[in-house]
N, C-alpha and C positions, 0 to 999 in steps of 0.2 A: 508980200501974199504971193503976188504973180511968182516971184523967184522960187519961193518954196513949193508953188503948185508944179512948176518946170522941173525942179530938183526932183519931187516924187515921182512924175511921169517918167524923167530919165531912169530913175532908179528902178521903176516898174519896168521898162523896156529893157533895162540889164538883166535884170532876173529872168525875165520871158524868154531873152538870148540864150542864157544859161540852162534854162530848162529844156528848151527845144534843142539845145547842144546834145545834152545828156540824152534826150529821147531817140535823137537819130543814132547816137552810137549805140544806145541799147537796141533798137531797131537793125543796125550794121550787124550786131553780133548775133542777133535772131536769125537774121537771113544767111549768116556764114555757115556752113557745113563741113566740119574739118572731117577728114578720111582717115582712116586708118588707127584711130584712137583704140576701139575696142580690141583690135587684132594685137595691139603694142602692149595693151595692159595684159592681156590674156597671154601673151607671150613670156612678159616679165612674171605675173605671176604663177605660171604654168613651170618655170624654172625654180621658182620657190619650192613649188610643191616636189619636186624632182629633187631636188637638195634635201628636204626634209624625209624624203620615204627611202631614200636609198639606202641609207645604213641598215635599215630594217628589213629591207627585201633582200640585201645579201645574206642577212642573219637567216630569212625564211627560205631563202632559194640554195642556202649553204654553199653561196660563192665566197670567194676570197676578197679580203677587205685589206686595204692598204698597212691598215694599224694592226693586224695579225704579227706584224714582226714585234711588237711589244709582249708579245705571251700571253695576252688577257683572255679571259672567258668571251666566248663568241657574244654574250649578252652585253659584258662590258666593251668588247670592240665595236658593237654597234652604237653604243651609248656614247662613248668616247667621239667617235665619228659624228655622230648626229648634233653634240655640243659644238663640236668644231665649225660645223656647218651652219649652225643656229645665226652668228651674227652677220653672216655673207647673206642668209635666206632673208634676213630682217631688213639689210641695206637695199636687197633688190627688192622687196615687198613696198619699200617707202619709195623708191625709184618709181616702179608702174603704180605707185598712188600720185607721184608728182605728175605723171603723164595725164593722168585721169583728171587732175587738178590744173591743167593747164601751164603747169611751172614751164617757162622758158627755156630754160638750160637742159631741161629733158629731150626736147625734139631733136636737136642736133647729135647729143649721145646716144638717142634710140636708132636714129637713121644709121651713125656710124658702126653701133653694135652689129645692127641686123644686114649691113653692107659686107662685114667682114665674116659674119656667120654664113652668109652666101658662100664664101668660097669655102669655109668648112663643110658645106654641103658634099663637095666634090672628094674629100676625104670619105665621107660618110656612103660615098655613093661606091666607091673603091672598096670599104668595107664590107657593104651590102654583097657585091661580087663575091668577095672571099668567102664569108660565113654561110652564103646561100650555097656554097657546095657540100656543108654539113648539114641542110636543111634547114637553117636558120634565117628566117627573113623579118627578123624582128627589126634589124637597120633600116627598113622600108620606112619606118614610123621619123626616125631619125633625119633621113634623107628627104622626105616630105617636107618636114618642117623646116630645115635648111635651105633647101635647093626651090620651094613653092613660096612657103607663107613668109618667110623672112624677107625675101628682096620685095615682097608684094607691100610688107609693112614699110620698108624703107622708102619705094616709091609713092605711096600712096602719104604717107608723112611728109614727103618732098614737095608734093602740091603746092601750089601758089595760095590756096584756099585754107590749106592747114597751117602753112608758115604764118600768113595772116592773122588766122585764129589764135594762135599761141601769141604772137607779138601783142594782140588788144585785149585778151580776155583775162578776166579777174577770177582768182582763182572759186570765189564764192558763186560766180556764174559758171565756169565750167563745172563745179560740183553739182550745182542745181540741172546742169544739162546732162549730165552722167550720174543722176541719182535715181531715185526709186529702185526698180526691179533690174536696173541697168547693170549696177556692179555684181549683183548677185547672179546674174546669167553669165557673167564675164569670170565670175568665180568658179562656175560649174564646168566651164568649157575648161579653164586652167587647171581644174582638178583633173578633169577626164585628160587631158593633153600631157600633164606633168606625170601621171602614173604610167601612160604607155611609154613615155620618152624615158622613164625610170627603168621601167622594166627592159625597155630594148637596149639602154645603156649598159646596163647591168649583164645581161644574157650574153649581148654580142662580146662586151669585154672578157667575159669568163673564156668566151670560146676562142 
């Protein structure tokens, strides 16, 4: 009788310890405040918007398209370009969603990409100087994104608290944290930024 009672007490203590451990982990996740998640997702989804609208912008603005060499009609040229960009846009959209859900492998890739994009910003700055001679200042958009927002994203995602959050968070917890109105707000910024960048890239390239 006493052995059974002792065994039950030990099992009860073990369960209590496991519950306490889980509560501590949840509390730790709640206290962690990762940085740069929203900016990174907006950057990725904005790139998706740019890829999807650029073919039709070239059609509306009457600019040249790389697929015009196939001697297709303007509408068919835009459609072919859009269809080719579709799988790339899908992959980037999934990657951005992975950042939102806290997938561990997405953080170093995002940091690396944004760090490299920063150096591309210097070419955008040079391009701005060239096209501004003709009264075209749309490259300001590209230069601002690459020289300001891109390194800021890389820096914030490199913070210890963000690194720890990615290393410990579960996908469900990350989705709950970045749920509700959060993804819609990010989507709005992505659409605005993506459209502006698409216009800037299309017009600057044409000049």
